[in-house]
C-alpha atoms as one frame of an Amber mdcrd trajectory, in Angstrom:
protein
  41.638 156.541 131.718  41.011 154.339 134.758  41.307 151.079 132.789  44.897
 151.911 131.834  45.720 152.431 135.515  44.213 149.074 136.442  46.123 147.175
 133.766  49.376 148.499 135.206  48.689 146.961 138.609  50.581 143.857 139.612
  47.786 141.679 141.007  50.231 139.168 142.455  51.399 141.781 144.964  47.779
 142.499 145.900  47.216 138.913 146.996  50.547 137.879 148.543  51.098 137.527
 152.290  49.074 140.419 153.641  48.073 140.775 157.247  44.366 140.331 157.907
  42.133 142.302 160.265  38.581 141.693 161.405  35.737 144.181 161.161  32.302
 143.459 162.542  29.542 145.151 160.572  26.165 144.334 162.058  26.277 140.580
 162.661  28.752 139.881 159.850  32.515 139.592 160.405  34.780 140.652 157.538
  38.328 139.227 157.462  40.112 141.595 155.107  43.610 142.804 154.303  45.032
 145.311 156.773  45.297 148.052 154.138  41.492 148.257 153.786  39.431 150.293
 156.243  35.667 149.783 156.232  33.866 153.114 156.390  30.178 152.215 156.070
  27.644 149.526 155.310  26.222 149.892 151.809  23.653 147.127 151.762  22.604
 143.620 152.630  20.906 141.052 150.472  19.911 137.411 150.475  23.446 136.233
 149.713  25.679 138.635 151.569  26.585 142.111 152.696  28.383 144.967 150.919
  30.504 147.607 152.652  32.354 150.678 151.459  36.069 150.656 152.200  39.160
 152.748 151.607  42.422 151.264 150.369  44.936 153.083 152.549  47.912 151.973
 150.441  46.505 153.111 147.089  48.234 156.211 145.749  45.784 157.018 142.935
  42.798 158.981 144.356  40.480 157.529 141.684  41.121 154.002 142.981  41.067
 154.638 146.740  37.372 153.890 147.361  36.129 150.352 146.893  33.286 148.032
 147.773  33.795 144.700 149.501  31.122 142.040 149.328  31.040 139.101 151.715
  28.931 136.206 150.556  27.878 133.789 153.263  28.161 130.048 152.633  29.005
 130.379 148.955  30.025 126.715 148.621  27.326 125.248 150.869  24.602 125.519
 148.252  25.002 124.886 144.522  22.406 127.528 143.615  24.202 130.230 145.637
  27.491 129.359 143.951  25.846 129.653 140.508  24.366 133.073 141.341  27.739
 134.339 142.540  29.517 133.014 139.460  26.928 134.730 137.255  27.455 138.011
 139.099  31.239 137.807 138.597  30.774 137.095 134.892  28.512 140.132 134.532
  30.995 142.359 136.399  33.735 141.178 134.055  31.686 142.284 131.037  30.631
 145.687 132.378  32.210 148.723 130.791  31.291 151.328 133.399  33.313 154.007
 135.150  32.212 152.715 138.572  33.412 149.164 137.958  37.166 149.208 137.673
  38.325 145.768 138.775  37.474 142.984 141.152  39.288 140.133 142.814  38.557
 137.615 145.508  40.101 138.521 148.843  39.252 135.396 150.787  37.123 132.448
 149.706  37.135 130.515 152.923  36.243 133.000 155.704
């Protein structure tokens, strides 16, 4: 089961000292870890943009594809921050095969 695979991951190694690269998708610049390659734009909303990416270092084929969401100005407006926090709480509660795990790649860029 995919949840067992996720629990085995060492999340500290996912976040430590990785090289960043920039991708420009439309007018939005994504600063992401070097091991992710953006393949297409999925959508754009009032609070940000979502792209499909491939984790080139992932060995499990079920976990290779991922979505990356960049939220613009998350800390500039209290209401935006509340909406984003609510979304993360909902994702945490979802028990769906398409939602495996999430983590914050970069809060400040």
